[in-house]
mmCIF file as Biopython writes it, N, C-alpha, C and O atoms, coordinates in Angstrom:
data_model
#
loop_
_atom_site.group_PDB
_atom_site.id
_atom_site.type_symbol
_atom_site.label_atom_id
_atom_site.label_alt_id
_atom_site.label_comp_id
_atom_site.label_asym_id
_atom_site.label_entity_id
_atom_site.label_seq_id
_atom_site.pdbx_PDB_ins_code
_atom_site.Cartn_x
_atom_site.Cartn_y
_atom_site.Cartn_z
_atom_site.occupancy
_atom_site.B_iso_or_equiv
_atom_site.auth_seq_id
_atom_site.auth_asym_id
_atom_site.pdbx_PDB_model_num
ATOM 1   N N  . UNK A ? 1  ? 0.850   -1.260 -0.025 1.0 0.0 1  A 1 
ATOM 2   C CA . UNK A ? 1  ? -0.011  0.040  0.141  1.0 0.0 1  A 1 
ATOM 3   C C  . UNK A ? 1  ? 0.883   1.197  -0.172 1.0 0.0 1  A 1 
ATOM 4   O O  . UNK A ? 1  ? 2.102   1.042  -0.257 1.0 0.0 1  A 1 
ATOM 5   N N  . UNK A ? 2  ? 0.282   2.393  -0.350 1.0 0.0 2  A 1 
ATOM 6   C CA . UNK A ? 2  ? 0.981   3.684  -0.264 1.0 0.0 2  A 1 
ATOM 7   C C  . UNK A ? 2  ? 0.245   4.791  0.305  1.0 0.0 2  A 1 
ATOM 8   O O  . UNK A ? 2  ? -0.923  4.679  0.676  1.0 0.0 2  A 1 
ATOM 9   N N  . UNK A ? 3  ? 0.862   5.770  0.371  1.0 0.0 3  A 1 
ATOM 10  C CA . UNK A ? 3  ? 0.170   7.027  0.996  1.0 0.0 3  A 1 
ATOM 11  C C  . UNK A ? 3  ? -0.224  7.803  -0.260 1.0 0.0 3  A 1 
ATOM 12  O O  . UNK A ? 3  ? 0.278   7.472  -1.334 1.0 0.0 3  A 1 
ATOM 13  N N  . UNK A ? 4  ? -1.094  8.817  -0.191 1.0 0.0 4  A 1 
ATOM 14  C CA . UNK A ? 4  ? -1.352  9.885  -1.174 1.0 0.0 4  A 1 
ATOM 15  C C  . UNK A ? 4  ? -1.557  11.488 -0.560 1.0 0.0 4  A 1 
ATOM 16  O O  . UNK A ? 4  ? -1.971  11.708 0.579  1.0 0.0 4  A 1 
ATOM 17  N N  . UNK A ? 5  ? -1.294  12.237 -1.256 1.0 0.0 5  A 1 
ATOM 18  C CA . UNK A ? 5  ? -1.480  13.600 -0.731 1.0 0.0 5  A 1 
ATOM 19  C C  . UNK A ? 5  ? -2.695  14.210 -1.336 1.0 0.0 5  A 1 
ATOM 20  O O  . UNK A ? 5  ? -2.705  14.292 -2.564 1.0 0.0 5  A 1 
ATOM 21  N N  . UNK A ? 6  ? -3.701  14.642 -0.684 1.0 0.0 6  A 1 
ATOM 22  C CA . UNK A ? 6  ? -4.949  15.177 -1.194 1.0 0.0 6  A 1 
ATOM 23  C C  . UNK A ? 6  ? -4.834  16.573 -1.551 1.0 0.0 6  A 1 
ATOM 24  O O  . UNK A ? 6  ? -3.799  17.160 -1.236 1.0 0.0 6  A 1 
ATOM 25  N N  . UNK A ? 7  ? -5.820  17.233 -2.210 1.0 0.0 7  A 1 
ATOM 26  C CA . UNK A ? 7  ? -5.760  18.444 -2.860 1.0 0.0 7  A 1 
ATOM 27  C C  . UNK A ? 7  ? -5.680  19.496 -1.753 1.0 0.0 7  A 1 
ATOM 28  O O  . UNK A ? 7  ? -5.202  20.599 -2.019 1.0 0.0 7  A 1 
ATOM 29  N N  . UNK A ? 8  ? -6.137  19.203 -0.489 1.0 0.0 8  A 1 
ATOM 30  C CA . UNK A ? 8  ? -6.011  20.094 0.622  1.0 0.0 8  A 1 
ATOM 31  C C  . UNK A ? 8  ? -4.656  20.543 0.875  1.0 0.0 8  A 1 
ATOM 32  O O  . UNK A ? 8  ? -4.542  21.537 1.592  1.0 0.0 8  A 1 
ATOM 33  N N  . UNK A ? 9  ? -3.552  19.965 0.396  1.0 0.0 9  A 1 
ATOM 34  C CA . UNK A ? 9  ? -2.122  20.254 0.576  1.0 0.0 9  A 1 
ATOM 35  C C  . UNK A ? 9  ? -1.855  21.724 0.427  1.0 0.0 9  A 1 
ATOM 36  O O  . UNK A ? 9  ? -2.243  22.344 -0.563 1.0 0.0 9  A 1 
ATOM 37  N N  . UNK A ? 10 ? -1.173  22.292 1.436  1.0 0.0 10 A 1 
ATOM 38  C CA . UNK A ? 10 ? -0.626  23.715 1.456  1.0 0.0 10 A 1 
ATOM 39  C C  . UNK A ? 10 ? 0.681   23.917 0.985  1.0 0.0 10 A 1 
ATOM 40  O O  . UNK A ? 10 ? 1.228   25.019 0.975  1.0 0.0 10 A 1 
ATOM 41  N N  . UNK A ? 11 ? 1.276   22.697 0.530  1.0 0.0 11 A 1 
ATOM 42  C CA . UNK A ? 11 ? 2.659   23.070 -0.026 1.0 0.0 11 A 1 
ATOM 43  C C  . UNK A ? 11 ? 3.762   23.540 0.955  1.0 0.0 11 A 1 
ATOM 44  O O  . UNK A ? 11 ? 4.720   24.218 0.585  1.0 0.0 11 A 1 
ATOM 45  N N  . UNK A ? 12 ? 3.571   23.152 2.180  1.0 0.0 12 A 1 
ATOM 46  C CA . UNK A ? 12 ? 4.410   23.498 3.257  1.0 0.0 12 A 1 
ATOM 47  C C  . UNK A ? 12 ? 5.750   22.932 3.028  1.0 0.0 12 A 1 
ATOM 48  O O  . UNK A ? 12 ? 6.757   23.636 3.109  1.0 0.0 12 A 1 
ATOM 49  N N  . UNK A ? 13 ? 5.783   21.755 2.761  1.0 0.0 13 A 1 
ATOM 50  C CA . UNK A ? 13 ? 6.903   21.080 2.673  1.0 0.0 13 A 1 
ATOM 51  C C  . UNK A ? 13 ? 7.410   20.191 3.852  1.0 0.0 13 A 1 
ATOM 52  O O  . UNK A ? 13 ? 8.496   19.611 3.868  1.0 0.0 13 A 1 
ATOM 53  N N  . UNK A ? 14 ? 6.558   20.172 4.740  1.0 0.0 14 A 1 
ATOM 54  C CA . UNK A ? 14 ? 6.948   19.420 6.081  1.0 0.0 14 A 1 
ATOM 55  C C  . UNK A ? 14 ? 7.309   17.933 5.887  1.0 0.0 14 A 1 
ATOM 56  O O  . UNK A ? 14 ? 8.234   17.351 6.454  1.0 0.0 14 A 1 
ATOM 57  N N  . UNK A ? 15 ? 6.550   17.472 5.113  1.0 0.0 15 A 1 
ATOM 58  C CA . UNK A ? 15 ? 6.442   16.111 4.760  1.0 0.0 15 A 1 
ATOM 59  C C  . UNK A ? 15 ? 7.707   15.526 4.071  1.0 0.0 15 A 1 
ATOM 60  O O  . UNK A ? 15 ? 8.043   14.348 4.187  1.0 0.0 15 A 1 
ATOM 61  N N  . UNK A ? 16 ? 8.437   16.540 3.280  1.0 0.0 16 A 1 
ATOM 62  C CA . UNK A ? 16 ? 9.447   16.077 2.239  1.0 0.0 16 A 1 
ATOM 63  C C  . UNK A ? 16 ? 10.565  15.380 3.151  1.0 0.0 16 A 1 
ATOM 64  O O  . UNK A ? 16 ? 10.820  14.185 3.001  1.0 0.0 16 A 1 
ATOM 65  N N  . UNK A ? 17 ? 11.220  16.165 4.097  1.0 0.0 17 A 1 
ATOM 66  C CA . UNK A ? 17 ? 12.321  15.503 4.805  1.0 0.0 17 A 1 
ATOM 67  C C  . UNK A ? 17 ? 12.049  14.301 5.609  1.0 0.0 17 A 1 
ATOM 68  O O  . UNK A ? 17 ? 12.995  13.598 5.964  1.0 0.0 17 A 1 
ATOM 69  N N  . UNK A ? 18 ? 10.766  13.986 5.948  1.0 0.0 18 A 1 
ATOM 70  C CA . UNK A ? 18 ? 10.272  12.923 6.637  1.0 0.0 18 A 1 
ATOM 71  C C  . UNK A ? 18 ? 10.445  11.617 6.131  1.0 0.0 18 A 1 
ATOM 72  O O  . UNK A ? 18 ? 10.696  10.648 6.848  1.0 0.0 18 A 1 
ATOM 73  N N  . UNK A ? 19 ? 10.283  11.569 4.610  1.0 0.0 19 A 1 
ATOM 74  C CA . UNK A ? 19 ? 10.215  10.278 3.916  1.0 0.0 19 A 1 
ATOM 75  C C  . UNK A ? 19 ? 11.431  9.607  3.805  1.0 0.0 19 A 1 
ATOM 76  O O  . UNK A ? 19 ? 12.318  10.199 3.189  1.0 0.0 19 A 1 
ATOM 77  N N  . UNK A ? 20 ? 11.689  8.433  4.292  1.0 0.0 20 A 1 
ATOM 78  C CA . UNK A ? 20 ? 12.903  7.658  4.213  1.0 0.0 20 A 1 
ATOM 79  C C  . UNK A ? 20 ? 13.163  7.001  2.906  1.0 0.0 20 A 1 
ATOM 80  O O  . UNK A ? 20 ? 14.289  6.526  2.756  1.0 0.0 20 A 1 
ATOM 81  N N  . UNK A ? 21 ? 12.302  6.896  1.929  1.0 0.0 21 A 1 
ATOM 82  C CA . UNK A ? 21 ? 12.443  6.420  0.730  1.0 0.0 21 A 1 
ATOM 83  C C  . UNK A ? 21 ? 12.398  7.502  -0.269 1.0 0.0 21 A 1 
ATOM 84  O O  . UNK A ? 21 ? 12.306  7.195  -1.457 1.0 0.0 21 A 1 
ATOM 85  N N  . UNK A ? 22 ? 12.455  8.785  0.106  1.0 0.0 22 A 1 
ATOM 86  C CA . UNK A ? 22 ? 12.423  9.950  -0.768 1.0 0.0 22 A 1 
ATOM 87  C C  . UNK A ? 22 ? 11.180  9.752  -1.921 1.0 0.0 22 A 1 
ATOM 88  O O  . UNK A ? 22 ? 11.377  10.040 -3.101 1.0 0.0 22 A 1 
ATOM 89  N N  . UNK A ? 23 ? 10.176  9.346  -1.542 1.0 0.0 23 A 1 
ATOM 90  C CA . UNK A ? 23 ? 9.052   9.226  -2.325 1.0 0.0 23 A 1 
ATOM 91  C C  . UNK A ? 23 ? 8.187   10.383 -2.606 1.0 0.0 23 A 1 
ATOM 92  O O  . UNK A ? 23 ? 7.367   10.468 -3.520 1.0 0.0 23 A 1 
ATOM 93  N N  . UNK A ? 24 ? 8.473   11.274 -1.700 1.0 0.0 24 A 1 
ATOM 94  C CA . UNK A ? 24 ? 7.582   12.770 -1.815 1.0 0.0 24 A 1 
ATOM 95  C C  . UNK A ? 24 ? 8.412   13.624 -2.735 1.0 0.0 24 A 1 
ATOM 96  O O  . UNK A ? 24 ? 9.642   13.612 -2.696 1.0 0.0 24 A 1 
ATOM 97  N N  . UNK A ? 25 ? 7.701   14.376 -3.573 1.0 0.0 25 A 1 
ATOM 98  C CA . UNK A ? 25 ? 8.287   15.273 -4.326 1.0 0.0 25 A 1 
ATOM 99  C C  . UNK A ? 25 ? 7.294   16.478 -4.478 1.0 0.0 25 A 1 
ATOM 100 O O  . UNK A ? 25 ? 6.091   16.394 -4.231 1.0 0.0 25 A 1 
ATOM 101 N N  . UNK A ? 26 ? 7.949   17.630 -4.923 1.0 0.0 26 A 1 
ATOM 102 C CA . UNK A ? 26 ? 7.171   18.758 -5.196 1.0 0.0 26 A 1 
ATOM 103 C C  . UNK A ? 26 ? 6.384   18.758 -6.592 1.0 0.0 26 A 1 
ATOM 104 O O  . UNK A ? 26 ? 6.988   18.873 -7.658 1.0 0.0 26 A 1 
ATOM 105 N N  . UNK A ? 27 ? 5.177   18.639 -6.519 1.0 0.0 27 A 1 
ATOM 106 C CA . UNK A ? 27 ? 4.498   18.721 -7.916 1.0 0.0 27 A 1 
ATOM 107 C C  . UNK A ? 27 ? 4.175   20.016 -8.302 1.0 0.0 27 A 1 
ATOM 108 O O  . UNK A ? 27 ? 4.637   20.961 -7.664 1.0 0.0 27 A 1 
ATOM 109 N N  . UNK A ? 28 ? 3.361   20.212 -9.365 1.0 0.0 28 A 1 
ATOM 110 C CA . UNK A ? 28 ? 2.973   21.474 -9.910 1.0 0.0 28 A 1 
ATOM 111 C C  . UNK A ? 28 ? 2.223   22.403 -8.865 1.0 0.0 28 A 1 
ATOM 112 O O  . UNK A ? 28 ? 2.542   23.579 -8.687 1.0 0.0 28 A 1 
ATOM 113 N N  . UNK A ? 29 ? 1.374   21.875 -8.310 1.0 0.0 29 A 1 
ATOM 114 C CA . UNK A ? 29 ? 0.527   22.581 -7.252 1.0 0.0 29 A 1 
ATOM 115 C C  . UNK A ? 29 ? 0.716   22.112 -5.802 1.0 0.0 29 A 1 
ATOM 116 O O  . UNK A ? 29 ? 0.839   22.935 -4.896 1.0 0.0 29 A 1 
ATOM 117 N N  . UNK A ? 30 ? 0.738   20.845 -5.594 1.0 0.0 30 A 1 
ATOM 118 C CA . UNK A ? 30 ? 0.918   20.240 -4.361 1.0 0.0 30 A 1 
ATOM 119 C C  . UNK A ? 30 ? 1.972   19.240 -4.398 1.0 0.0 30 A 1 
ATOM 120 O O  . UNK A ? 30 ? 2.434   18.831 -5.463 1.0 0.0 30 A 1 
ATOM 121 N N  . UNK A ? 31 ? 2.431   18.766 -3.057 1.0 0.0 31 A 1 
ATOM 122 C CA . UNK A ? 31 ? 3.361   17.589 -3.167 1.0 0.0 31 A 1 
ATOM 123 C C  . UNK A ? 31 ? 2.676   16.381 -3.478 1.0 0.0 31 A 1 
ATOM 124 O O  . UNK A ? 31 ? 1.482   16.169 -3.267 1.0 0.0 31 A 1 
ATOM 125 N N  . UNK A ? 32 ? 3.538   15.564 -4.017 1.0 0.0 32 A 1 
ATOM 126 C CA . UNK A ? 32 ? 3.043   14.241 -4.519 1.0 0.0 32 A 1 
ATOM 127 C C  . UNK A ? 32 ? 3.845   13.025 -3.880 1.0 0.0 32 A 1 
ATOM 128 O O  . UNK A ? 32 ? 5.011   13.134 -3.501 1.0 0.0 32 A 1 
ATOM 129 N N  . UNK A ? 33 ? 3.105   11.867 -3.802 1.0 0.0 33 A 1 
ATOM 130 C CA . UNK A ? 33 ? 3.917   10.598 -3.187 1.0 0.0 33 A 1 
ATOM 131 C C  . UNK A ? 33 ? 3.837   9.717  -4.372 1.0 0.0 33 A 1 
ATOM 132 O O  . UNK A ? 33 ? 2.804   9.449  -4.986 1.0 0.0 33 A 1 
ATOM 133 N N  . UNK A ? 34 ? 5.124   9.259  -4.652 1.0 0.0 34 A 1 
ATOM 134 C CA . UNK A ? 34 ? 5.161   8.275  -5.638 1.0 0.0 34 A 1 
ATOM 135 C C  . UNK A ? 34 ? 4.805   6.752  -5.157 1.0 0.0 34 A 1 
ATOM 136 O O  . UNK A ? 34 ? 5.591   6.157  -4.421 1.0 0.0 34 A 1 
ATOM 137 N N  . UNK A ? 35 ? 3.590   6.145  -5.600 1.0 0.0 35 A 1 
ATOM 138 C CA . UNK A ? 35 ? 3.067   5.000  -5.014 1.0 0.0 35 A 1 
ATOM 139 C C  . UNK A ? 35 ? 3.944   3.780  -5.215 1.0 0.0 35 A 1 
ATOM 140 O O  . UNK A ? 35 ? 3.784   2.797  -4.492 1.0 0.0 35 A 1 
ATOM 141 N N  . UNK A ? 36 ? 4.962   3.803  -6.269 1.0 0.0 36 A 1 
ATOM 142 C CA . UNK A ? 36 ? 5.888   2.632  -6.545 1.0 0.0 36 A 1 
ATOM 143 C C  . UNK A ? 36 ? 7.040   2.667  -5.471 1.0 0.0 36 A 1 
ATOM 144 O O  . UNK A ? 36 ? 7.718   1.657  -5.284 1.0 0.0 36 A 1 
ATOM 145 N N  . UNK A ? 37 ? 7.237   3.703  -4.842 1.0 0.0 37 A 1 
ATOM 146 C CA . UNK A ? 37 ? 8.412   3.634  -3.778 1.0 0.0 37 A 1 
ATOM 147 C C  . UNK A ? 37 ? 7.919   3.935  -2.362 1.0 0.0 37 A 1 
ATOM 148 O O  . UNK A ? 37 ? 8.599   3.881  -1.337 1.0 0.0 37 A 1 
ATOM 149 N N  . UNK A ? 38 ? 6.729   4.236  -2.461 1.0 0.0 38 A 1 
ATOM 150 C CA . UNK A ? 38 ? 6.213   4.514  -0.824 1.0 0.0 38 A 1 
ATOM 151 C C  . UNK A ? 38 ? 5.983   3.195  -0.094 1.0 0.0 38 A 1 
ATOM 152 O O  . UNK A ? 38 ? 5.334   2.318  -0.666 1.0 0.0 38 A 1 
ATOM 153 N N  . UNK A ? 39 ? 6.444   3.005  1.068  1.0 0.0 39 A 1 
ATOM 154 C CA . UNK A ? 39 ? 6.325   1.828  1.791  1.0 0.0 39 A 1 
ATOM 155 C C  . UNK A ? 39 ? 5.481   2.159  3.068  1.0 0.0 39 A 1 
ATOM 156 O O  . UNK A ? 39 ? 5.387   1.303  3.948  1.0 0.0 39 A 1 
ATOM 157 N N  . UNK A ? 40 ? 4.952   3.200  3.178  1.0 0.0 40 A 1 
ATOM 158 C CA . UNK A ? 40 ? 4.202   3.688  4.468  1.0 0.0 40 A 1 
ATOM 159 C C  . UNK A ? 40 ? 5.081   3.585  5.757  1.0 0.0 40 A 1 
ATOM 160 O O  . UNK A ? 40 ? 4.634   3.306  6.869  1.0 0.0 40 A 1 
ATOM 161 N N  . UNK A ? 41 ? 6.367   3.842  5.470  1.0 0.0 41 A 1 
ATOM 162 C CA . UNK A ? 41 ? 7.329   3.854  6.467  1.0 0.0 41 A 1 
ATOM 163 C C  . UNK A ? 41 ? 7.596   2.551  7.203  1.0 0.0 41 A 1 
ATOM 164 O O  . UNK A ? 41 ? 8.226   2.527  8.260  1.0 0.0 41 A 1 
ATOM 165 N N  . UNK A ? 42 ? 7.079   1.427  6.593  1.0 0.0 42 A 1 
ATOM 166 C CA . UNK A ? 42 ? 7.372   0.075  7.226  1.0 0.0 42 A 1 
ATOM 167 C C  . UNK A ? 42 ? 8.774   -0.157 7.172  1.0 0.0 42 A 1 
ATOM 168 O O  . UNK A ? 42 ? 9.489   0.174  6.226  1.0 0.0 42 A 1 
ATOM 169 N N  . UNK A ? 43 ? 9.223   -0.842 8.406  1.0 0.0 43 A 1 
ATOM 170 C CA . UNK A ? 43 ? 10.715  -0.967 8.494  1.0 0.0 43 A 1 
ATOM 171 C C  . UNK A ? 43 ? 11.639  0.246  8.857  1.0 0.0 43 A 1 
ATOM 172 O O  . UNK A ? 43 ? 12.863  0.147  8.949  1.0 0.0 43 A 1 
ATOM 173 N N  . UNK A ? 44 ? 10.893  1.459  9.063  1.0 0.0 44 A 1 
ATOM 174 C CA . UNK A ? 44 ? 11.589  2.815  9.268  1.0 0.0 44 A 1 
ATOM 175 C C  . UNK A ? 44 ? 10.836  3.415  10.487 1.0 0.0 44 A 1 
ATOM 176 O O  . UNK A ? 44 ? 11.544  3.865  11.388 1.0 0.0 44 A 1 
ATOM 177 N N  . UNK A ? 45 ? 9.706   3.467  10.603 1.0 0.0 45 A 1 
ATOM 178 C CA . UNK A ? 45 ? 8.729   4.099  11.686 1.0 0.0 45 A 1 
ATOM 179 C C  . UNK A ? 45 ? 7.507   3.147  11.880 1.0 0.0 45 A 1 
ATOM 180 O O  . UNK A ? 45 ? 7.134   2.279  11.091 1.0 0.0 45 A 1 
ATOM 181 N N  . UNK A ? 46 ? 6.896   3.514  13.220 1.0 0.0 46 A 1 
ATOM 182 C CA . UNK A ? 46 ? 5.767   2.725  13.632 1.0 0.0 46 A 1 
ATOM 183 C C  . UNK A ? 46 ? 4.541   3.103  12.600 1.0 0.0 46 A 1 
ATOM 184 O O  . UNK A ? 46 ? 3.737   2.235  12.262 1.0 0.0 46 A 1 
ATOM 185 N N  . UNK A ? 47 ? 4.460   4.334  12.166 1.0 0.0 47 A 1 
ATOM 186 C CA . UNK A ? 47 ? 3.366   4.840  11.394 1.0 0.0 47 A 1 
ATOM 187 C C  . UNK A ? 47 ? 4.081   5.694  10.321 1.0 0.0 47 A 1 
ATOM 188 O O  . UNK A ? 47 ? 5.297   5.880  10.376 1.0 0.0 47 A 1 
ATOM 189 N N  . UNK A ? 48 ? 3.316   6.199  9.362  1.0 0.0 48 A 1 
ATOM 190 C CA . UNK A ? 48 ? 3.865   6.979  8.148  1.0 0.0 48 A 1 
ATOM 191 C C  . UNK A ? 48 ? 4.276   8.300  8.675  1.0 0.0 48 A 1 
ATOM 192 O O  . UNK A ? 48 ? 3.434   9.105  9.072  1.0 0.0 48 A 1 
ATOM 193 N N  . UNK A ? 49 ? 5.618   8.562  8.693  1.0 0.0 49 A 1 
ATOM 194 C CA . UNK A ? 49 ? 6.133   9.774  9.223  1.0 0.0 49 A 1 
ATOM 195 C C  . UNK A ? 49 ? 5.560   11.021 8.609  1.0 0.0 49 A 1 
ATOM 196 O O  . UNK A ? 49 ? 5.487   12.048 9.285  1.0 0.0 49 A 1 
ATOM 197 N N  . UNK A ? 50 ? 5.159   10.984 7.390  1.0 0.0 50 A 1 
ATOM 198 C CA . UNK A ? 50 ? 4.568   12.221 6.784  1.0 0.0 50 A 1 
ATOM 199 C C  . UNK A ? 50 ? 3.153   12.557 7.178  1.0 0.0 50 A 1 
ATOM 200 O O  . UNK A ? 50 ? 2.769   13.712 6.989  1.0 0.0 50 A 1 
ATOM 201 N N  . UNK A ? 51 ? 2.322   11.651 7.717  1.0 0.0 51 A 1 
ATOM 202 C CA . UNK A ? 51 ? 1.002   11.992 8.437  1.0 0.0 51 A 1 
ATOM 203 C C  . UNK A ? 51 ? 1.286   12.704 9.667  1.0 0.0 51 A 1 
ATOM 204 O O  . UNK A ? 51 ? 0.609   13.665 10.032 1.0 0.0 51 A 1 
ATOM 205 N N  . UNK A ? 52 ? 2.324   12.228 10.343 1.0 0.0 52 A 1 
ATOM 206 C CA . UNK A ? 52 ? 2.600   13.037 11.751 1.0 0.0 52 A 1 
ATOM 207 C C  . UNK A ? 52 ? 3.009   14.387 11.642 1.0 0.0 52 A 1 
ATOM 208 O O  . UNK A ? 52 ? 2.877   15.103 12.635 1.0 0.0 52 A 1 
ATOM 209 N N  . UNK A ? 53 ? 3.476   14.845 10.615 1.0 0.0 53 A 1 
ATOM 210 C CA . UNK A ? 53 ? 3.825   16.099 10.568 1.0 0.0 53 A 1 
ATOM 211 C C  . UNK A ? 53 ? 3.077   17.165 9.669  1.0 0.0 53 A 1 
ATOM 212 O O  . UNK A ? 53 ? 3.329   18.370 9.644  1.0 0.0 53 A 1 
ATOM 213 N N  . UNK A ? 54 ? 2.170   16.543 8.981  1.0 0.0 54 A 1 
ATOM 214 C CA . UNK A ? 54 ? 1.398   17.379 8.102  1.0 0.0 54 A 1 
ATOM 215 C C  . UNK A ? 54 ? 0.514   18.213 8.978  1.0 0.0 54 A 1 
ATOM 216 O O  . UNK A ? 54 ? -0.190  17.680 9.836  1.0 0.0 54 A 1 
ATOM 217 N N  . UNK A ? 55 ? 0.533   19.561 8.777  1.0 0.0 55 A 1 
ATOM 218 C CA . UNK A ? 55 ? -0.410  20.438 9.584  1.0 0.0 55 A 1 
ATOM 219 C C  . UNK A ? 55 ? -1.833  20.500 9.131  1.0 0.0 55 A 1 
ATOM 220 O O  . UNK A ? 55 ? -2.664  21.057 9.849  1.0 0.0 55 A 1 
ATOM 221 N N  . UNK A ? 56 ? -2.171  19.962 7.981  1.0 0.0 56 A 1 
ATOM 222 C CA . UNK A ? 56 ? -3.676  20.136 7.335  1.0 0.0 56 A 1 
ATOM 223 C C  . UNK A ? 56 ? -4.124  18.634 7.242  1.0 0.0 56 A 1 
ATOM 224 O O  . UNK A ? 56 ? -5.179  18.457 6.634  1.0 0.0 56 A 1 
ATOM 225 N N  . UNK A ? 57 ? -3.546  17.618 7.704  1.0 0.0 57 A 1 
ATOM 226 C CA . UNK A ? 57 ? -3.985  16.158 7.821  1.0 0.0 57 A 1 
ATOM 227 C C  . UNK A ? 57 ? -4.403  15.854 6.255  1.0 0.0 57 A 1 
ATOM 228 O O  . UNK A ? 57 ? -5.515  15.367 6.049  1.0 0.0 57 A 1 
ATOM 229 N N  . UNK A ? 58 ? -3.657  16.093 5.317  1.0 0.0 58 A 1 
ATOM 230 C CA . UNK A ? 58 ? -4.076  15.713 3.737  1.0 0.0 58 A 1 
ATOM 231 C C  . UNK A ? 58 ? -3.474  14.646 3.438  1.0 0.0 58 A 1 
ATOM 232 O O  . UNK A ? 58 ? -3.540  14.443 2.226  1.0 0.0 58 A 1 
ATOM 233 N N  . UNK A ? 59 ? -2.823  13.743 4.084  1.0 0.0 59 A 1 
ATOM 234 C CA . UNK A ? 59 ? -1.969  12.531 3.686  1.0 0.0 59 A 1 
ATOM 235 C C  . UNK A ? 59 ? -2.842  11.254 4.205  1.0 0.0 59 A 1 
ATOM 236 O O  . UNK A ? 59 ? -3.093  10.997 5.382  1.0 0.0 59 A 1 
ATOM 237 N N  . UNK A ? 60 ? -3.204  10.593 3.178  1.0 0.0 60 A 1 
ATOM 238 C CA . UNK A ? 60 ? -4.139  9.384  3.592  1.0 0.0 60 A 1 
ATOM 239 C C  . UNK A ? 60 ? -3.555  8.018  2.898  1.0 0.0 60 A 1 
ATOM 240 O O  . UNK A ? 60 ? -2.605  8.104  2.120  1.0 0.0 60 A 1 
ATOM 241 N N  . UNK A ? 61 ? -4.063  6.952  3.159  1.0 0.0 61 A 1 
ATOM 242 C CA . UNK A ? 61 ? -3.741  5.777  2.497  1.0 0.0 61 A 1 
ATOM 243 C C  . UNK A ? 61 ? -4.272  5.904  1.020  1.0 0.0 61 A 1 
ATOM 244 O O  . UNK A ? 61 ? -5.327  6.500  0.802  1.0 0.0 61 A 1 
ATOM 245 N N  . UNK A ? 62 ? -3.556  5.358  0.042  1.0 0.0 62 A 1 
ATOM 246 C CA . UNK A ? 62 ? -4.036  5.561  -1.462 1.0 0.0 62 A 1 
ATOM 247 C C  . UNK A ? 62 ? -5.246  4.980  -1.770 1.0 0.0 62 A 1 
ATOM 248 O O  . UNK A ? 62 ? -5.909  5.343  -2.741 1.0 0.0 62 A 1 
ATOM 249 N N  . UNK A ? 63 ? -5.645  3.939  -0.870 1.0 0.0 63 A 1 
ATOM 250 C CA . UNK A ? 63 ? -6.950  3.278  -1.280 1.0 0.0 63 A 1 
ATOM 251 C C  . UNK A ? 63 ? -8.224  4.198  -0.781 1.0 0.0 63 A 1 
ATOM 252 O O  . UNK A ? 63 ? -9.365  3.937  -1.162 1.0 0.0 63 A 1 
ATOM 253 N N  . UNK A ? 64 ? -7.965  5.175  0.004  1.0 0.0 64 A 1 
ATOM 254 C CA . UNK A ? 64 ? -9.072  5.906  0.624  1.0 0.0 64 A 1 
ATOM 255 C C  . UNK A ? 64 ? -9.705  7.052  -0.292 1.0 0.0 64 A 1 
ATOM 256 O O  . UNK A ? 64 ? -10.641 7.732  0.129  1.0 0.0 64 A 1 
#
Protein backbone atom coordinates (compact mmCIF):
# COMPACT_ATOMS: atom_id res chain seq x y z
CA UNK A 1 0.00 0.00 0.00
CA UNK A 2 1.05 3.61 -0.36
CA UNK A 3 0.10 7.02 0.92
CA UNK A 4 -1.26 9.89 -1.17
CA UNK A 5 -1.54 13.63 -0.68
CA UNK A 6 -4.96 15.18 -1.16
CA UNK A 7 -5.75 18.49 -2.86
CA UNK A 8 -5.98 20.10 0.61
CA UNK A 9 -2.15 20.24 0.62
CA UNK A 10 -0.82 23.73 1.37
CA UNK A 11 2.64 22.91 -0.07
CA UNK A 12 4.39 23.64 3.22
CA UNK A 13 7.05 20.98 2.60
CA UNK A 14 6.96 19.54 6.14
CA UNK A 15 6.55 16.00 4.79
CA UNK A 16 9.46 16.12 2.35
CA UNK A 17 12.38 15.50 4.76
CA UNK A 18 10.38 12.90 6.72
CA UNK A 19 10.17 10.34 3.91
CA UNK A 20 12.84 7.65 4.32
CA UNK A 21 12.40 6.42 0.74
CA UNK A 22 12.37 9.89 -0.85
CA UNK A 23 8.96 9.13 -2.36
CA UNK A 24 7.64 12.65 -1.80
CA UNK A 25 8.32 15.30 -4.42
CA UNK A 26 7.09 18.80 -5.14
CA UNK A 27 4.40 18.69 -7.82
CA UNK A 28 3.00 21.54 -9.89
CA UNK A 29 0.48 22.62 -7.25
CA UNK A 30 0.91 20.25 -4.30
CA UNK A 31 3.40 17.70 -3.07
CA UNK A 32 3.05 14.19 -4.48
CA UNK A 33 3.90 10.68 -3.29
CA UNK A 34 5.26 8.08 -5.70
CA UNK A 35 3.13 4.97 -5.01
CA UNK A 36 5.81 2.71 -6.52
CA UNK A 37 8.36 3.60 -3.83
CA UNK A 38 6.19 4.53 -0.83
CA UNK A 39 6.28 1.80 1.83
CA UNK A 40 4.20 3.67 4.45
CA UNK A 41 7.44 3.81 6.47
CA UNK A 42 7.34 0.06 7.18
CA UNK A 43 10.74 -0.89 8.52
CA UNK A 44 11.53 2.75 9.34
CA UNK A 45 8.79 4.08 11.67
CA UNK A 46 5.74 2.76 13.52
CA UNK A 47 3.45 4.85 11.31
CA UNK A 48 3.85 6.93 8.15
CA UNK A 49 6.10 9.82 9.21
CA UNK A 50 4.56 12.20 6.69
CA UNK A 51 1.15 11.99 8.35
CA UNK A 52 2.59 12.89 11.74
CA UNK A 53 3.99 16.21 10.51
CA UNK A 54 1.28 17.31 8.07
CA UNK A 55 -0.38 20.43 9.52
CA UNK A 56 -3.59 19.99 7.50
CA UNK A 57 -3.97 16.19 7.71
CA UNK A 58 -4.11 15.78 3.94
CA UNK A 59 -2.06 12.57 3.67
CA UNK A 60 -4.08 9.34 3.58
CA UNK A 61 -3.72 5.75 2.40
CA UNK A 62 -3.94 5.58 -1.39
CA UNK A 63 -6.99 3.32 -1.30
CA UNK A 64 -9.08 5.92 0.57
